C-alpha positions in Angstrom: -2.3 -7.1 -15.7 -4.7 -5.5 -13.3 -8.2 -4.3 -14.1 -9.8 -1.2 -12.5 -12.2 -3.5 -10.6 -9.3 -5.2 -8.8 -7.6 -2.0 -7.7 -8.6 0.1 -4.7 -7.2 3.4 -3.3 -5.6 3.3 0.2 -3.8 5.7 2.5 -1.0 4.4 4.7 -2.1 5.0 8.3 0.4 3.1 10.5 3.9 2.0 9.7 5.6 -0.2 12.3 7.8 -3.1 11.5 6.8 -5.7 10.3 3.3 -4.3 9.6 1.8 -1.5 7.5 -1.9 -0.7 8.0 -3.8 1.1 5.3 -7.3 2.7 5.2 -9.4 2.2 2.0 -11.7 4.8 0.6 -14.7 2.9 2.1 -13.2 3.3 5.6 -12.0 -0.3 6.1 -8.6 -0.9 7.6 -6.3 -3.6 6.3 -2.8 -5.0 6.7 -0.7 -4.9 3.6 0.9 -8.1 2.4 4.6 -7.4 2.1 7.2 -9.3 0.2 10.3 -10.6 2.0 12.4 -8.1 0.0 10.1 -5.2 1.2 10.4 -6.4 4.8 14.2 -6.3 4.7 14.5 -3.0 2.8 15.1 0.0 5.2 14.6 2.5 2.4 11.1 1.0 1.7 10.2 1.5 5.4 11.4 5.1 5.3 9.4 5.8 2.1 6.2 4.2 3.6 6.6 6.4 6.7 6.9 9.5 4.6 4.0 8.5 2.4 1.8 8.0 5.5 2.8 11.5 6.8 1.9 13.0 3.4 -1.5 11.3 3.3 -1.0 10.1 -0.3 -3.4 7.7 -2.0 -1.8 4.5 -3.3 -3.1 1.8 -5.7 -3.6 -1.6 -4.0 -4.6 -5.0 -5.5 -7.7 -5.8 -3.5 -7.2 -9.5 -4.0 -3.7 -9.8 -2.6 -3.5 -6.6 -0.5 -0.2 -5.8 -2.2 0.9 -2.3 -3.4 1.1 -2.0 -7.2 4.5 -1.4 -8.7 3.0 0.5 -11.6 1.2 3.8 -11.4 -2.5 4.7 -11.7 -2.2 5.5 -15.4 -1.4 1.9 -16.3 -4.6 0.5 -14.8 
């Protein structure tokens, strides 16, 4: 389970295989850590590209730099 302190908000800024770069609310840029399943999933890459184009904010675990599978309400 994640606590609010371990979750940060990010926007996907750059999507290019095999990397995704996100920008945190504090202005810092970081590389997301992707699982091997995410790296192989073409639908995942298409969704990340569309999310980056929409400028949506996503929850990210600031300790692992991995996107959360659950939504904001569960934090």
